[in-house]
Z-matrix of the N, CA and C atoms (Angstrom, degrees):
N
C 1 1.443
C 2 1.538 1 107.95
N 3 1.340 2 117.33 1 130.63
C 4 1.459 3 119.31 2 -178.54
C 5 1.527 4 110.96 3 -68.11
N 6 1.286 5 113.99 4 144.34
C 7 1.463 6 120.37 5 -179.76
C 8 1.525 7 109.05 6 -79.40
N 9 1.288 8 116.73 7 135.44
C 10 1.456 9 120.81 8 178.63
C 11 1.520 10 108.43 9 -93.74
N 12 1.310 11 114.72 10 122.07
C 13 1.458 12 120.59 11 178.83
C 14 1.517 13 108.91 12 -94.06
N 15 1.298 14 115.50 13 142.80
C 16 1.451 15 120.53 14 177.38
C 17 1.519 16 108.77 15 -114.60
N 18 1.285 17 114.91 16 149.88
C 19 1.453 18 121.43 17 179.20
C 20 1.523 19 107.18 18 -116.11
N 21 1.311 20 115.27 19 135.11
C 22 1.461 21 118.99 20 -177.57
C 23 1.527 22 111.03 21 -71.11
N 24 1.303 23 115.63 22 159.58
C 25 1.463 24 121.43 23 177.75
C 26 1.526 25 110.87 24 -60.74
N 27 1.320 26 116.43 25 -33.57
C 28 1.465 27 121.08 26 179.63
C 29 1.530 28 110.42 27 -63.30
N 30 1.310 29 117.59 28 -42.68
C 31 1.467 30 122.19 29 178.81
C 32 1.524 31 110.25 30 -67.99
N 33 1.304 32 116.88 31 -40.53
C 34 1.468 33 120.67 32 178.12
C 35 1.528 34 109.95 33 -62.04
N 36 1.313 35 117.87 34 -43.99
C 37 1.464 36 121.94 35 179.28
C 38 1.527 37 110.36 36 -63.30
N 39 1.347 38 117.22 37 -41.73
C 40 1.463 39 121.07 38 179.12
C 41 1.524 40 110.60 39 -62.66
N 42 1.326 41 115.99 40 -42.64
C 43 1.461 42 120.09 41 179.75
C 44 1.525 43 111.91 42 -65.12
N 45 1.311 44 116.94 43 -39.59
C 46 1.471 45 120.43 44 178.05
C 47 1.521 46 110.93 45 -64.55
N 48 1.320 47 115.50 46 -41.50
C 49 1.465 48 120.44 47 179.73
C 50 1.531 49 109.98 48 -64.15
N 51 1.324 50 116.84 49 -41.47
C 52 1.456 51 120.80 50 178.06
C 53 1.514 52 112.28 51 -64.52
N 54 1.310 53 116.74 52 -41.26
C 55 1.464 54 120.89 53 178.50
C 56 1.526 55 110.64 54 -65.45
N 57 1.315 56 116.70 55 -39.68
C 58 1.467 57 120.28 56 178.63
C 59 1.529 58 110.46 57 -63.89
N 60 1.326 59 117.18 58 -38.80
C 61 1.462 60 121.02 59 179.13
C 62 1.529 61 110.76 60 -67.01
N 63 1.326 62 117.49 61 -40.15
C 64 1.468 63 121.18 62 179.47
C 65 1.515 64 111.95 63 -66.88
N 66 1.315 65 117.40 64 -28.28
C 67 1.456 66 121.71 65 -177.39
C 68 1.524 67 112.97 66 -100.77
N 69 1.322 68 117.62 67 13.64
C 70 1.462 69 120.15 68 -178.96
C 71 1.524 70 110.49 69 -80.13
N 72 1.297 71 115.87 70 158.22
C 73 1.458 72 121.63 71 178.51
C 74 1.527 73 110.66 72 -62.01
N 75 1.329 74 117.26 73 -38.97
C 76 1.457 75 120.93 74 178.62
C 77 1.524 76 111.48 75 -59.97
N 78 1.300 77 116.58 76 -39.70
C 79 1.459 78 120.94 77 179.60
C 80 1.523 79 110.46 78 -65.73
N 81 1.330 80 117.54 79 -42.66
C 82 1.454 81 120.37 80 179.13
C 83 1.525 82 111.63 81 -64.86
N 84 1.324 83 117.23 82 -41.07
C 85 1.463 84 120.61 83 178.14
C 86 1.525 85 110.02 84 -62.90
N 87 1.317 86 116.67 85 -43.34
C 88 1.465 87 120.66 86 179.12
C 89 1.529 88 110.47 87 -61.13
N 90 1.317 89 117.44 88 -40.17
C 91 1.461 90 120.82 89 179.13
C 92 1.527 91 111.06 90 -63.71
N 93 1.331 92 116.60 91 -40.39
C 94 1.468 93 120.13 92 178.57
C 95 1.521 94 109.98 93 -66.08
N 96 1.315 95 117.26 94 -44.40
C 97 1.467 96 121.15 95 179.64
C 98 1.524 97 110.55 96 -62.23
N 99 1.318 98 117.17 97 -42.78
C 100 1.461 99 120.91 98 -179.61
C 101 1.526 100 112.13 99 -63.31
N 102 1.327 101 116.41 100 -30.09
C 103 1.465 102 120.25 101 -177.37
C 104 1.525 103 112.10 102 -105.96
N 105 1.322 104 118.05 103 18.13
C 106 1.461 105 122.41 104 -177.34
C 107 1.526 106 114.01 105 -53.74
N 108 1.328 107 119.75 106 -40.17
C 109 1.472 108 118.53 107 179.90
C 110 1.536 109 113.46 108 -61.15
N 111 1.312 110 118.28 109 -21.08
C 112 1.462 111 122.06 110 -178.50
C 113 1.529 112 113.21 111 -85.68
N 114 1.328 113 117.85 112 -9.99
C 115 1.460 114 120.73 113 -175.09
C 116 1.525 115 111.41 114 -66.01
N 117 1.325 116 115.03 115 139.78
C 118 1.463 117 120.13 116 174.98
C 119 1.526 118 108.33 117 -82.91
N 120 1.334 119 115.73 118 167.09
C 121 1.464 120 119.95 119 178.05
C 122 1.526 121 111.04 120 -60.44
N 123 1.318 122 116.77 121 -38.41
C 124 1.468 123 120.93 122 179.68
C 125 1.533 124 110.72 123 -63.86
N 126 1.316 125 117.15 124 -42.63
C 127 1.463 126 121.01 125 179.21
C 128 1.525 127 110.61 126 -66.15
N 129 1.330 128 116.72 127 -38.82
C 130 1.466 129 119.94 128 179.20
C 131 1.529 130 110.85 129 -65.09
N 132 1.336 131 116.88 130 -38.25
C 133 1.461 132 120.15 131 177.66
C 134 1.526 133 111.45 132 -64.11
N 135 1.329 134 116.95 133 -39.19
C 136 1.465 135 120.26 134 177.36
C 137 1.522 136 110.93 135 -61.77
N 138 1.322 137 116.21 136 -42.51
C 139 1.469 138 119.79 137 179.13
C 140 1.520 139 111.01 138 -67.60
N 141 1.324 140 116.89 139 -40.51
C 142 1.469 141 119.86 140 178.78
C 143 1.530 142 110.47 141 -60.29
N 144 1.324 143 116.41 142 -42.13
C 145 1.468 144 120.13 143 -179.79
C 146 1.528 145 110.68 144 -62.64
N 147 1.320 146 117.15 145 -37.34
C 148 1.462 147 120.26 146 179.12
C 149 1.520 148 112.45 147 -71.07
N 150 1.319 149 116.15 148 -33.56
C 151 1.463 150 120.42 149 -174.25
C 152 1.520 151 113.52 150 -93.73
N 153 1.322 152 116.54 151 -4.16
C 154 1.463 153 120.43 152 178.77
C 155 1.526 154 108.90 153 -66.91
N 156 1.337 155 117.38 154 133.52
C 157 1.471 156 118.62 155 179.94
C 158 1.529 157 111.16 156 -62.40
N 159 1.303 158 115.32 157 141.82
C 160 1.467 159 121.05 158 179.05
C 161 1.526 160 109.00 159 -73.82
N 162 1.325 161 116.82 160 143.72
C 163 1.471 162 119.15 161 177.81
C 164 1.526 163 110.37 162 -64.82
N 165 1.301 164 114.76 163 142.97
C 166 1.464 165 120.99 164 -178.92
C 167 1.523 166 107.93 165 -96.52
N 168 1.327 167 116.35 166 127.23
C 169 1.462 168 119.90 167 178.71
C 170 1.519 169 109.64 168 -94.77
N 171 1.314 170 115.11 169 162.92
C 172 1.464 171 119.80 170 177.92
C 173 1.510 172 113.21 171 91.57
N 174 1.329 173 117.26 172 11.22
C 175 1.456 174 121.49 173 179.59
C 176 1.517 175 111.69 174 -84.77
N 177 1.304 176 117.15 175 -174.40
C 178 1.453 177 122.55 176 -178.04
C 179 1.530 178 111.81 177 -64.43
N 180 1.331 179 117.48 178 -33.17
C 181 1.465 180 119.77 179 -179.89
C 182 1.528 181 111.65 180 -67.44
N 183 1.333 182 117.78 181 -30.08
C 184 1.460 183 120.55 182 -179.64
C 185 1.527 184 112.46 183 -75.71
N 186 1.322 185 117.81 184 -16.98
C 187 1.461 186 122.02 185 -175.76
C 188 1.522 187 111.49 186 -77.64
N 189 1.315 188 119.13 187 -16.00
C 190 1.459 189 122.35 188 -175.77
C 191 1.482 190 113.19 189 -73.52
């Protein structure tokens, strides 16, 4: 009969914390930055579109 191994709550909590760190937005950004030289022109354009500042409304041009 196979032996059943148990994992302590402390180990489970550590594993959850590690998984949360691997799946964080900061981790994904770091991965993209680390692999920036590999990006294609199409991928760079997608990132530029996301990082482009949004237009601000309510300025002098909108008053006309």
